[in-house]
Backbone as a chain_set.jsonl record, in Angstrom:
{"seq": "MKWITLPLLCAALWLTGCASSRLVDSDVQSFSQLARAPARPTYQFERLPSQQAQGAQQDAVEEQARLALAKVGLRQDSAAPFLRVQVHARTNLQAYPDYWDGPGWGWGGWGGGRGFHGGLSMRFPPPTLYRREVGLVLREAASGTVVYETRAVHEGVWSDNPAVFAAMFDAALNGFPTPPAGPRRIVLEIPR", "coords": {"N": [[0.813, -1.188, 0.0], [2.066, 1.192, 0.576], [3.492, 1.861, -1.674], [1.647, 3.007, -3.352], [0.896, 5.332, -2.104], [2.931, 7.373, -2.295], [3.021, 8.069, -5.153], [0.36, 9.055, -5.367], [0.393, 11.186, -3.563], [2.311, 12.841, -4.786], [0.941, 13.419, -7.188], [-1.264, 14.826, -6.155], [0.022, 17.094, -5.052], [1.075, 18.175, -7.382], [-1.269, 18.811, -8.817], [-2.355, 20.695, -7.055], [-0.441, 22.727, -7.239], [-0.819, 23.46, -9.905], [-3.326, 24.548, -9.742], [-3.038, 26.864, -8.296], [-1.994, 29.081, -9.628], [-1.868, 30.943, -12.734], [-1.007, 31.644, -16.163], [-0.769, 34.668, -17.949], [-0.511, 35.576, -21.115], [0.559, 38.194, -23.072], [0.472, 40.046, -26.048], [2.499, 42.625, -26.834], [3.089, 45.992, -27.79], [5.035, 48.853, -27.834], [5.716, 52.386, -27.909], [8.035, 54.919, -27.526], [9.027, 58.223, -26.648], [10.642, 58.952, -24.693], [13.722, 59.302, -22.98], [14.402, 58.716, -20.458], [12.877, 58.232, -17.213], [10.322, 60.608, -16.356], [11.271, 63.714, -14.782], [9.5, 64.858, -13.008], [7.412, 62.676, -11.913], [4.495, 62.607, -12.258], [0.961, 62.368, -12.871], [-2.281, 62.797, -14.429], [-5.471, 61.373, -15.073], [-7.075, 61.41, -18.237], [-10.088, 61.686, -19.966], [-11.907, 60.574, -22.796], [-14.937, 61.763, -24.409], [-16.658, 59.511, -24.811], [-15.65, 57.765, -22.903], [-16.201, 59.148, -20.578], [-18.927, 58.807, -20.439], [-19.082, 56.177, -19.644], [-18.613, 55.991, -16.939], [-18.585, 54.313, -13.906], [-17.506, 51.959, -14.925], [-15.294, 52.86, -16.43], [-13.895, 53.998, -14.322], [-13.055, 51.687, -12.958], [-11.311, 50.559, -14.832], [-9.343, 52.556, -14.95], [-8.392, 52.36, -12.339], [-7.072, 49.87, -12.367], [-5.075, 50.538, -14.21], [-3.818, 52.6, -12.769], [-2.574, 51.204, -10.667], [-0.671, 49.713, -12.113], [0.815, 51.801, -13.261], [1.93, 52.921, -10.955], [3.741, 50.936, -10.285], [5.772, 51.381, -12.094], [6.818, 53.71, -11.225], [5.298, 56.052, -11.484], [3.017, 58.507, -10.258], [-0.299, 59.386, -9.323], [-1.455, 62.665, -9.542], [-3.51, 65.047, -9.603], [-3.464, 67.766, -9.17], [-0.954, 68.815, -9.872], [0.033, 67.737, -12.498], [2.51, 66.211, -14.558], [2.193, 64.613, -16.695], [-0.52, 63.622, -18.867], [-2.763, 61.008, -18.889], [-4.296, 58.736, -20.953], [-6.445, 56.013, -21.0], [-7.508, 52.763, -22.025], [-9.641, 49.854, -22.135], [-10.744, 46.863, -23.529], [-13.068, 44.214, -24.183], [-13.814, 41.471, -26.165], [-16.056, 38.946, -27.074], [-15.604, 35.755, -28.438], [-16.232, 32.898, -30.493], [-14.624, 29.71, -30.426], [-12.255, 28.746, -33.008], [-13.153, 27.121, -36.184], [-12.329, 24.403, -35.981], [-13.446, 23.211, -33.792], [-15.877, 22.485, -34.664], [-15.671, 20.185, -36.09], [-15.79, 16.671, -37.238], [-17.724, 14.507, -35.182], [-18.75, 12.208, -32.634], [-21.712, 10.288, -32.664], [-24.935, 8.971, -31.651], [-25.613, 5.832, -32.957], [-27.116, 4.527, -35.967], [-29.002, 3.538, -38.814], [-27.32, 4.052, -41.763], [-28.567, 5.294, -44.239], [-29.164, 2.867, -45.46], [-26.735, 1.71, -45.981], [-25.277, 0.557, -43.977], [-24.383, 0.097, -40.488], [-23.567, 2.652, -38.218], [-21.945, 4.308, -35.48], [-21.618, 5.434, -32.033], [-20.627, 6.836, -28.873], [-21.937, 9.978, -27.905], [-19.922, 12.815, -27.975], [-19.944, 15.536, -28.129], [-19.411, 18.734, -26.995], [-20.278, 22.06, -26.054], [-18.152, 24.61, -27.343], [-15.711, 26.387, -25.336], [-16.037, 29.831, -24.32], [-14.136, 32.313, -25.881], [-12.186, 34.947, -24.832], [-11.181, 37.979, -26.076], [-9.006, 40.377, -25.263], [-8.022, 43.797, -24.955], [-5.779, 46.292, -23.916], [-4.74, 49.682, -23.476], [-2.504, 52.489, -23.287], [-1.958, 55.96, -23.453], [0.378, 58.407, -23.055], [0.775, 61.796, -22.476], [2.624, 64.878, -22.511], [1.621, 67.187, -20.155], [1.722, 69.992, -20.427], [2.319, 70.609, -23.17], [0.878, 68.749, -24.666], [2.048, 66.841, -26.221], [2.518, 63.564, -27.366], [4.261, 61.215, -25.527], [4.567, 58.596, -24.858], [3.268, 55.511, -25.868], [1.373, 52.606, -25.663], [0.216, 49.208, -26.011], [-1.537, 46.196, -25.188], [-2.475, 42.87, -25.988], [-4.534, 40.103, -25.341], [-5.658, 36.738, -25.524], [-7.922, 34.477, -24.165], [-9.572, 32.024, -22.024], [-10.543, 32.754, -19.546], [-12.854, 34.449, -17.485], [-12.625, 36.522, -15.688], [-12.295, 39.698, -15.676], [-10.974, 41.873, -14.086], [-8.585, 40.718, -12.868], [-7.177, 39.734, -15.102], [-6.955, 42.045, -16.71], [-5.347, 43.608, -15.0], [-2.873, 42.229, -15.098], [-2.371, 42.566, -17.803], [-2.069, 45.377, -18.053], [0.278, 45.667, -16.555], [1.992, 44.228, -18.242], [1.852, 45.828, -20.545], [3.206, 48.091, -19.707], [5.724, 47.138, -19.343], [9.162, 47.538, -19.351], [9.1, 50.3, -19.351], [10.686, 53.457, -19.042], [11.821, 53.072, -21.529], [11.136, 50.944, -23.63], [11.757, 47.808, -25.4], [12.105, 47.849, -28.984], [9.555, 47.087, -31.384], [7.156, 44.332, -31.72], [6.388, 42.204, -28.92], [6.181, 39.392, -26.698], [4.817, 39.169, -23.529], [4.777, 37.351, -20.618], [2.99, 36.835, -17.739], [2.516, 35.733, -14.412], [-0.375, 35.033, -12.577], [-2.481, 34.814, -9.65], [-4.945, 32.214, -9.213]], "CA": [[0.0, 0.0, 0.0], [2.937, 2.364, 0.629], [3.933, 2.229, -3.019], [0.598, 3.812, -3.971], [0.794, 6.602, -1.387], [3.859, 8.371, -2.833], [2.53, 8.636, -6.417], [-0.849, 9.836, -5.137], [0.806, 12.431, -2.918], [2.949, 13.664, -5.825], [-0.113, 13.883, -8.086], [-2.041, 15.833, -5.435], [0.831, 18.314, -4.975], [1.162, 18.731, -8.729], [-2.559, 19.428, -9.123], [-2.475, 21.887, -6.209], [0.414, 23.745, -7.842], [-1.47, 23.922, -11.134], [-4.541, 25.289, -9.419], [-2.765, 28.068, -7.531], [-1.632, 30.219, -10.468], [-2.028, 30.77, -14.179], [-0.19, 32.556, -16.945], [-1.442, 35.562, -18.888], [0.444, 35.964, -22.152], [0.069, 39.377, -23.775], [1.258, 40.575, -27.154], [2.682, 44.028, -26.462], [3.896, 46.875, -28.622], [5.159, 50.157, -27.173], [6.463, 53.423, -28.615], [8.434, 55.893, -26.516], [9.846, 59.386, -26.958], [11.332, 59.245, -23.443], [15.053, 58.719, -22.793], [14.426, 58.292, -19.044], [11.634, 58.555, -16.502], [10.153, 62.05, -16.171], [11.785, 64.267, -13.527], [8.294, 64.948, -12.17], [6.651, 61.501, -12.345], [3.095, 62.767, -11.851], [0.021, 62.333, -13.99], [-3.715, 62.777, -14.178], [-6.183, 60.687, -16.131], [-7.841, 62.222, -19.166], [-11.109, 60.829, -20.568], [-12.655, 60.955, -23.988], [-16.371, 61.839, -24.089], [-17.234, 58.162, -24.718], [-15.212, 57.193, -21.627], [-16.935, 59.843, -19.526], [-20.257, 58.204, -20.385], [-18.993, 54.842, -19.051], [-18.648, 56.168, -15.484], [-17.952, 53.35, -12.987], [-16.708, 51.0, -15.695], [-14.015, 53.515, -16.722], [-13.204, 54.117, -13.036], [-12.415, 50.397, -12.672], [-10.181, 50.425, -15.764], [-8.301, 53.491, -14.5], [-7.8, 51.837, -11.102], [-6.091, 48.849, -12.777], [-3.95, 51.255, -14.818], [-3.115, 53.335, -11.708], [-1.695, 50.253, -9.964], [0.449, 49.402, -13.0], [1.641, 53.012, -13.38], [2.681, 53.055, -9.699], [4.845, 49.969, -10.315], [6.876, 51.924, -12.899], [7.295, 54.939, -10.605], [4.452, 57.215, -11.734], [1.978, 58.644, -9.247], [-1.403, 60.247, -9.703], [-1.482, 63.969, -8.879], [-4.335, 65.881, -10.481], [-3.182, 69.178, -8.919], [0.264, 69.242, -10.575], [0.479, 66.621, -13.335], [3.467, 66.409, -15.649], [1.638, 63.834, -17.799], [-1.94, 63.275, -18.937], [-2.818, 59.604, -19.291], [-5.553, 58.231, -21.495], [-6.37, 54.559, -20.869], [-8.702, 52.04, -22.463], [-9.668, 48.391, -22.014], [-11.875, 46.303, -24.278], [-13.224, 42.765, -24.21], [-14.698, 40.936, -27.196], [-16.304, 37.516, -26.951], [-15.513, 35.061, -29.708], [-16.303, 31.437, -30.427], [-13.381, 29.093, -30.865], [-12.218, 28.534, -34.46], [-13.974, 26.061, -36.762], [-11.933, 23.029, -35.71], [-14.354, 22.652, -32.782], [-17.069, 22.023, -35.356], [-15.298, 19.044, -36.92], [-16.599, 15.471, -37.043], [-17.882, 14.043, -33.814], [-19.409, 10.917, -32.483], [-23.136, 10.402, -32.376], [-25.591, 7.678, -31.488], [-25.672, 5.151, -34.254], [-28.369, 4.242, -36.646], [-28.739, 2.998, -40.139], [-26.829, 5.127, -42.624], [-29.111, 5.302, -45.59], [-29.156, 1.527, -46.019], [-25.38, 1.274, -46.299], [-24.646, -0.107, -42.851], [-24.577, 0.679, -39.166], [-22.467, 3.476, -37.692], [-22.373, 4.829, -34.195], [-20.68, 5.668, -30.95], [-21.129, 7.684, -27.799], [-21.871, 11.39, -28.243], [-18.876, 13.534, -27.243], [-19.97, 16.953, -28.492], [-19.623, 19.709, -25.933], [-20.143, 23.391, -26.64], [-16.81, 25.133, -27.132], [-15.657, 27.467, -24.346], [-15.992, 31.192, -24.851], [-12.799, 32.884, -25.972], [-12.206, 36.378, -24.563], [-10.069, 38.727, -26.659], [-8.924, 41.627, -24.513], [-6.993, 44.761, -25.342], [-5.615, 47.474, -23.079], [-3.814, 50.64, -24.061], [-2.247, 53.737, -22.574], [-1.292, 57.035, -24.177], [0.876, 59.404, -22.105], [1.116, 63.072, -23.107], [3.074, 65.954, -21.63], [0.452, 67.992, -19.812], [1.859, 71.37, -20.896], [2.315, 70.737, -24.624], [-0.009, 67.787, -25.313], [2.847, 65.94, -27.046], [2.518, 62.157, -26.952], [5.619, 60.772, -25.217], [4.583, 57.143, -24.668], [2.055, 54.824, -26.297], [1.549, 51.164, -25.536], [-0.99, 48.4, -25.961], [-1.347, 44.764, -24.972], [-3.606, 42.059, -26.427], [-4.516, 38.741, -24.78], [-6.819, 35.89, -25.782], [-7.986, 33.388, -23.203], [-10.902, 31.538, -21.657], [-10.93, 33.213, -18.215], [-13.848, 35.521, -17.564], [-12.426, 37.528, -14.631], [-11.626, 40.858, -16.269], [-10.03, 42.65, -13.273], [-7.279, 40.054, -12.698], [-6.491, 39.653, -16.392], [-6.585, 43.407, -17.096], [-4.209, 44.043, -14.171], [-1.661, 41.635, -15.681], [-2.145, 43.161, -19.117], [-1.502, 46.72, -17.877], [1.677, 45.456, -16.168], [2.714, 43.826, -19.452], [1.922, 46.976, -21.451], [4.204, 49.04, -19.199], [7.004, 46.447, -19.196], [10.255, 48.243, -20.021], [8.931, 51.754, -19.267], [10.266, 54.35, -20.119], [12.514, 52.77, -22.781], [10.849, 49.548, -23.949], [12.368, 47.333, -26.636], [11.357, 48.157, -30.204], [8.87, 45.987, -32.036], [6.223, 43.526, -30.928], [6.983, 41.207, -28.032], [5.211, 38.673, -25.863], [5.104, 39.238, -22.107], [4.0, 36.344, -19.891], [2.972, 37.12, -16.311], [1.793, 34.758, -13.606], [-1.338, 35.63, -11.656], [-3.162, 33.784, -8.861], [-6.269, 31.778, -9.695]], "C": [[0.861, 1.259, 0.0], [3.37, 2.808, -0.754], [2.889, 3.053, -3.759], [0.554, 5.211, -3.355], [1.685, 7.679, -1.996], [3.387, 8.912, -4.184], [1.263, 9.479, -6.244], [-0.535, 11.176, -4.486], [1.444, 13.376, -3.937], [1.906, 14.237, -6.781], [-0.939, 14.983, -7.425], [-1.275, 17.152, -5.345], [0.93, 18.986, -6.338], [-0.136, 19.442, -9.092], [-2.785, 20.692, -8.301], [-1.649, 23.021, -6.789], [-0.198, 24.312, -9.103], [-2.661, 24.815, -10.822], [-4.256, 26.63, -8.752], [-2.388, 29.274, -8.379], [-1.895, 29.896, -11.929], [-1.209, 31.832, -14.889], [-1.072, 33.385, -17.873], [-0.378, 36.028, -19.875], [-0.166, 37.095, -22.979], [1.03, 39.731, -24.896], [1.29, 42.083, -26.987], [3.476, 44.754, -27.532], [3.853, 48.259, -28.0], [5.999, 51.09, -28.021], [6.774, 54.516, -27.602], [9.277, 57.01, -27.113], [10.689, 59.775, -25.738], [12.708, 58.567, -23.419], [15.204, 58.174, -21.371], [13.087, 58.666, -18.42], [11.523, 60.068, -16.324], [10.695, 62.504, -14.815], [10.656, 64.459, -12.52], [7.373, 63.809, -12.584], [5.185, 61.529, -11.917], [2.204, 62.77, -13.081], [-1.4, 62.532, -13.485], [-4.354, 62.034, -15.348], [-6.979, 61.691, -16.956], [-8.828, 61.285, -19.866], [-11.682, 61.437, -21.835], [-14.135, 61.06, -23.612], [-17.026, 60.461, -23.959], [-16.843, 57.482, -23.408], [-15.913, 57.862, -20.458], [-18.324, 59.236, -19.354], [-20.244, 56.836, -19.708], [-18.952, 54.872, -17.528], [-17.876, 55.135, -14.692], [-17.095, 52.324, -13.721], [-15.332, 51.595, -16.018], [-13.219, 53.733, -15.433], [-12.433, 52.837, -12.716], [-11.203, 50.183, -13.572], [-9.035, 51.324, -15.31], [-7.644, 53.019, -13.21], [-6.761, 50.76, -11.425], [-4.859, 49.517, -13.383], [-3.137, 52.002, -13.76], [-2.143, 52.429, -10.964], [-0.473, 49.907, -10.813], [1.382, 50.603, -13.162], [2.478, 53.222, -12.121], [3.883, 52.113, -9.691], [6.021, 50.456, -11.15], [7.295, 53.308, -12.42], [6.471, 56.179, -10.873], [3.353, 57.282, -10.679], [0.94, 59.661, -9.698], [-1.379, 61.515, -8.863], [-2.224, 64.93, -9.797], [-4.064, 67.372, -10.301], [-1.981, 69.669, -9.71], [0.784, 68.108, -11.462], [1.526, 67.042, -14.357], [2.936, 65.714, -16.901], [0.12, 63.774, -17.706], [-2.009, 61.874, -19.519], [-4.226, 59.262, -19.75], [-5.444, 56.712, -21.532], [-7.659, 53.931, -21.401], [-8.519, 50.543, -22.233], [-10.925, 47.904, -22.723], [-11.881, 44.792, -24.15], [-14.204, 42.405, -25.312], [-14.842, 39.443, -26.969], [-16.277, 36.897, -28.339], [-15.751, 33.577, -29.477], [-14.945, 30.906, -30.866], [-13.422, 28.88, -32.365], [-12.974, 27.27, -34.879], [-13.553, 24.647, -36.41], [-12.764, 22.411, -34.584], [-15.597, 22.066, -33.44], [-16.786, 20.834, -36.264], [-16.158, 17.831, -36.634], [-16.622, 15.057, -35.585], [-18.553, 12.697, -33.802], [-20.863, 11.162, -32.173], [-23.725, 9.021, -32.155], [-25.84, 7.098, -32.853], [-27.078, 4.958, -34.777], [-28.037, 3.625, -37.987], [-28.395, 4.147, -41.055], [-27.332, 5.007, -44.037], [-29.07, 3.931, -46.245], [-27.77, 0.993, -46.297], [-24.688, 0.602, -45.126], [-24.869, 0.667, -41.573], [-23.355, 1.506, -38.803], [-22.9, 3.981, -36.329], [-21.247, 4.999, -33.208], [-21.328, 6.567, -29.921], [-20.967, 9.149, -28.183], [-20.849, 12.095, -27.353], [-18.865, 15.017, -27.592], [-20.281, 17.803, -27.269], [-19.562, 21.081, -26.575], [-18.731, 23.921, -26.37], [-16.818, 26.222, -26.067], [-15.637, 28.823, -25.043], [-14.553, 31.677, -24.833], [-12.923, 34.391, -25.796], [-10.968, 36.998, -25.2], [-10.079, 40.094, -25.996], [-7.797, 42.497, -25.063], [-6.972, 45.885, -24.326], [-4.619, 48.401, -23.763], [-3.681, 51.873, -23.198], [-1.553, 54.703, -23.526], [-0.916, 58.079, -23.138], [1.308, 60.644, -22.88], [1.723, 64.012, -22.077], [1.885, 66.865, -21.391], [0.531, 69.396, -20.424], [1.687, 71.485, -22.405], [1.313, 69.824, -25.327], [0.719, 66.794, -26.207], [2.801, 64.522, -26.499], [3.969, 61.722, -26.738], [5.708, 59.263, -25.026], [3.234, 56.579, -25.084], [2.313, 53.33, -26.215], [0.202, 50.463, -25.56], [-0.618, 46.941, -25.788], [-2.636, 44.043, -25.373], [-3.439, 40.659, -25.848], [-5.787, 38.014, -25.175], [-6.793, 34.738, -24.803], [-9.418, 33.057, -22.831], [-11.373, 32.042, -20.294], [-11.843, 34.424, -18.322], [-13.634, 36.631, -16.545], [-11.595, 38.703, -15.143], [-10.641, 41.562, -15.345], [-8.651, 42.002, -13.14], [-6.5, 40.022, -14.002], [-6.067, 41.05, -16.85], [-5.401, 43.918, -16.274], [-2.905, 43.508, -14.739], [-1.337, 42.265, -17.036], [-1.583, 44.577, -19.02], [-0.04, 46.626, -17.434], [2.515, 45.095, -17.387], [2.895, 45.013, -20.394], [2.987, 47.976, -21.017], [5.565, 48.398, -18.961], [8.071, 47.189, -20.001], [10.148, 49.758, -19.971], [10.134, 52.376, -18.566], [10.915, 54.044, -21.468], [12.314, 51.292, -23.147], [11.593, 49.108, -25.205], [11.485, 47.68, -27.841], [10.678, 46.895, -30.725], [7.943, 45.212, -31.123], [6.962, 42.513, -30.06], [5.88, 40.539, -27.232], [5.705, 38.723, -24.428], [4.184, 38.236, -21.41], [4.132, 36.633, -18.409], [2.11, 36.085, -15.603], [0.864, 35.496, -12.65], [-1.993, 34.511, -10.85], [-4.505, 33.427, -9.477], [-7.358, 32.347, -8.837]], "O": [[0.438, 2.291, -0.521], [3.591, 3.996, -0.987], [3.233, 3.741, -4.72], [0.205, 6.174, -4.039], [1.226, 8.804, -2.195], [3.352, 10.131, -4.353], [1.111, 10.507, -6.904], [-1.14, 12.191, -4.83], [1.15, 14.572, -3.948], [1.977, 15.41, -7.145], [-1.278, 15.972, -8.074], [-1.859, 18.218, -5.541], [0.876, 20.212, -6.442], [-0.108, 20.555, -9.618], [-3.353, 21.661, -8.805], [-2.109, 24.163, -6.827], [-0.11, 25.515, -9.35], [-2.96, 25.741, -11.576], [-5.159, 27.461, -8.652], [-2.458, 30.4, -7.889], [-2.112, 28.745, -12.308], [-0.771, 32.805, -14.274], [-1.998, 32.869, -18.499], [0.535, 36.774, -19.52], [-1.266, 36.964, -23.515], [2.248, 39.716, -24.716], [0.251, 42.743, -26.995], [4.415, 44.205, -28.109], [2.783, 48.778, -27.68], [6.881, 50.653, -28.759], [5.88, 54.988, -26.9], [10.129, 56.775, -27.969], [11.367, 60.802, -25.749], [12.838, 57.401, -23.792], [16.022, 57.29, -21.113], [12.268, 59.342, -19.044], [12.541, 60.741, -16.159], [10.597, 61.78, -13.824], [10.841, 64.248, -11.321], [6.611, 63.97, -13.537], [4.695, 60.59, -11.29], [2.63, 63.124, -14.181], [-1.679, 62.449, -12.289], [-3.846, 62.062, -16.469], [-7.485, 62.687, -16.438], [-8.442, 60.204, -20.311], [-11.909, 62.643, -21.929], [-14.547, 60.501, -22.595], [-17.867, 60.264, -23.081], [-17.625, 56.704, -22.86], [-16.19, 57.213, -19.449], [-18.835, 59.163, -18.237], [-21.286, 56.374, -19.244], [-19.235, 53.857, -16.891], [-16.65, 55.071, -14.784], [-16.076, 51.872, -13.198], [-14.317, 50.909, -15.894], [-11.99, 53.659, -15.453], [-11.293, 52.894, -12.257], [-10.176, 49.679, -13.117], [-7.881, 50.895, -15.289], [-6.453, 53.257, -13.006], [-5.687, 50.739, -10.824], [-3.73, 49.113, -13.105], [-1.909, 52.039, -13.836], [-1.02, 52.832, -10.664], [0.638, 49.817, -10.291], [2.602, 50.441, -13.197], [3.625, 53.66, -12.213], [4.933, 52.457, -9.148], [7.148, 50.004, -10.95], [8.036, 54.008, -13.11], [6.902, 57.277, -10.521], [2.821, 56.255, -10.257], [1.253, 60.652, -10.358], [-1.293, 61.46, -7.636], [-1.62, 65.553, -10.67], [-4.396, 68.166, -11.181], [-1.972, 70.809, -10.174], [1.863, 67.573, -11.206], [1.425, 68.116, -14.95], [3.188, 66.155, -18.022], [-0.454, 63.863, -16.621], [-1.377, 61.59, -20.537], [-5.206, 59.471, -19.034], [-4.46, 56.176, -22.041], [-8.748, 54.485, -21.25], [-7.399, 50.039, -22.148], [-12.014, 48.45, -22.546], [-10.83, 44.164, -24.024], [-15.297, 42.966, -25.388], [-13.859, 38.753, -26.7], [-16.845, 37.436, -29.289], [-15.497, 33.063, -28.388], [-14.209, 31.576, -31.59], [-14.504, 28.834, -32.949], [-13.377, 26.463, -34.042], [-14.375, 23.739, -36.535], [-12.778, 21.188, -34.442], [-16.29, 21.243, -32.842], [-17.603, 20.516, -37.129], [-17.134, 17.916, -35.89], [-15.649, 15.242, -34.855], [-18.877, 12.129, -34.845], [-21.209, 12.131, -31.498], [-23.079, 8.013, -32.443], [-26.23, 7.799, -33.786], [-28.072, 5.202, -34.093], [-26.895, 3.238, -38.239], [-29.132, 5.132, -41.108], [-26.576, 4.648, -44.94], [-28.953, 3.838, -47.467], [-27.65, -0.115, -46.82], [-23.572, 0.111, -45.295], [-25.462, 1.745, -41.571], [-22.226, 1.091, -39.061], [-24.096, 4.073, -36.052], [-20.082, 4.741, -33.507], [-22.465, 7.005, -30.098], [-19.935, 9.518, -28.742], [-20.903, 11.985, -26.128], [-17.859, 15.689, -27.365], [-21.295, 17.606, -26.6], [-18.849, 21.254, -27.563], [-18.181, 23.702, -25.291], [-17.822, 26.915, -25.905], [-15.263, 28.932, -26.21], [-13.836, 31.464, -23.856], [-13.675, 35.044, -26.521], [-9.842, 36.597, -24.904], [-11.026, 40.867, -26.142], [-6.78, 42.01, -25.557], [-8.023, 46.379, -23.917], [-3.765, 47.958, -24.531], [-4.602, 52.258, -22.477], [-0.678, 54.315, -24.3], [-1.78, 58.584, -22.42], [2.102, 60.559, -23.817], [1.375, 63.95, -20.897], [1.214, 67.269, -22.341], [-0.478, 69.928, -20.886], [0.977, 72.374, -22.875], [0.934, 70.093, -26.467], [0.079, 65.988, -26.883], [3.019, 64.303, -25.307], [4.802, 61.838, -27.637], [6.805, 58.704, -25.032], [2.186, 57.101, -24.702], [3.358, 52.849, -26.653], [-0.82, 51.035, -25.183], [0.462, 46.504, -26.184], [-3.738, 44.535, -25.132], [-2.343, 40.098, -25.861], [-6.87, 38.597, -25.165], [-5.761, 34.09, -24.625], [-10.358, 33.722, -23.267], [-12.515, 31.778, -19.918], [-11.627, 35.311, -19.148], [-14.395, 37.599, -16.535], [-10.367, 38.703, -15.056], [-9.525, 41.838, -15.786], [-7.64, 42.689, -13.289], [-5.292, 40.259, -14.009], [-4.946, 41.228, -17.325], [-4.533, 44.602, -16.817], [-1.929, 44.251, -14.851], [-0.17, 42.471, -17.371], [-0.716, 44.95, -19.81], [0.793, 47.413, -17.884], [3.627, 45.599, -17.549], [3.966, 45.188, -20.975], [3.602, 48.635, -21.856], [6.468, 49.046, -18.432], [7.895, 47.436, -21.194], [11.021, 50.446, -20.5], [10.567, 51.836, -17.548], [10.589, 54.695, -22.46], [13.23, 50.485, -22.988], [12.017, 49.951, -25.996], [10.265, 47.787, -27.717], [11.167, 45.782, -30.529], [7.941, 45.405, -29.907], [8.032, 42.029, -30.429], [4.777, 41.071, -27.109], [6.848, 38.371, -24.136], [2.966, 38.268, -21.589], [5.24, 36.674, -17.874], [1.101, 35.624, -16.139], [1.264, 36.46, -11.997], [-2.055, 33.374, -11.318], [-5.12, 34.235, -10.173], [-8.536, 32.092, -9.085]]}, "num_chains": 1, "name": "protein.A"}
């Protein structure tokens, strides 16, 4: 009986480890006019009219962005901002690609007089695929010049927007203020 205990214990620990975290992979592209972090690392959020109409939903998006901006050394100060920050987050629901609609098994019957076919039905509806995008545009408050622009895109099956958006904003600001040129993939681990 002891020989069964060790493999079962290992399997249980492995499953526990898998259940405690997950990876959010984001495709990121950033553009910067900054050579270094601003001397006055302060900002205020700026909203488009469409974002003003969203109210609490936009507040939640800005809160996720505020936490990510703090991690790169920027702090919110509406009284004396050096930067104005415009932020967006979108989620689109998609069905999985057509390969989910391929041949399946069904209960058998007579196939037009040509013989019997059959099997157990294994068709399940495909999971919903969430395509998310976040973006930030940072402008100098005095001149309105765009000094930093970034966006991150992620596709996945998890429905918890706040946790995924938080990781995506962190990914979008990866490398701030001088990110690498070109598209890149950033993978961050988040708790389940």
